[in-house]
N, C-alpha and C positions, 0 to 999 in steps of 0.2 A: 520308428520313423522320426527323424529330427526335423522340426519345423522352425524356420527362421521367420519370426513374426515381424521383423524389420523389413522384409522383402514383400512387396505387394503381391507378386505372383504366387509366392508361397502361401500367403494368407488366403488368397482367392482359391487356390488349389485345396487348401485345408477345408475352407467353407463349402466348396463344391462337393468334396468327398463326404463331409458330414451330412449335407443336404441330400445327397444321393441315398445315403443309408437311411435317413429319416423318411424319405419319400418313396421308398420301394413299394410299400403297400398302397399309398395314395396315388402313385403314378398311373396305376391301371385305371382308376376312375376319372382322374382329372387331367392327366397328361402333362405335357410340356408347358402349357400355358400357366398352370399353377406354379410350377418350378421357376419359370422366368419371372413371374410377378414377385415371388418370394425373394429371388436374387436382387431384383430392383429395389425392393423395400429394405432389404438388408444393407445394400450399398448406401441408400439414402440415410438409413439410421446411422451407419458408420460415419458418413460425411457430416451429418448434423452433430454427432458426438464430438468429432474432431474439431469442428468449428467452435463448439461450446467450450471445449477444453482449451483451445487456443485463445479464445476471448478471456477466459478466466485467468490463464497464465499471464496474458498481457496486462490485465487489470491488476493482478497481484504484483507484477513487476513495477507498474506505474505507482502503485501505493507504496511499495518498498522504497522506490526512488524518492518520492515526496517525503516519506518518513525520515529517510537518511538526510535529506536537505534540511528538514526542520531540526533534526538533532544537531547538525553542524552549526546552524544558526544559533541555537541555544548555547552550544559550547562556546562559540565565538563571543556571544554577548556576555557570558559568564567570565570569560578570559578578559574581555575589555573592562568589565566592572572591577575585577580584581586588580587590574593594572592601574585603573583610575584611583582606587583606594590606596595603592602602594605609593603613588606620587603624592607627597605631602605639599599642600598649598600653604603659603605663608598666611598666618592668621592676620586678619584685618580687624581693625577696631570696629565695634558695632556702631551703626549709624546713630548719631545723636537724636534722642527723641525729645519731644516737648515735655517739660516738667508740669506736673499737676500743681494745683494751688497749694496743697499741703507740702509738697516737696520744695516749692519756692519759699514758703514760710520757714521751713526747717533750714534751708540753705542761708536765708537771711539771718536767722538766729545764730547759726554757726559763725557766720562772717562777723557779727556784732560782738562776739565774745572776745 
């Protein structure tokens, strides 16, 4: 028997068949009430599982998107830095600084020669 697990009805049929096989001995003592309760719990378990998997995949997708954005920002900043380095700015003369006493004396001695 081929089961298509993508189809909800096929999954439920498969589970019901397996549960019937498992409950043949128990059915005589507990009856349909036990079977119905087990089916409800199984459905709840499957729903909870699907919600958790969906939440994890959404979180993973969100994290992947954020990581991709950060990588793009890093790449752009590296490209911008390399472009700025490639553009040569004309050299400017350093700002004149105030001479110390020794430098003033040396300068005056050189001028007196």
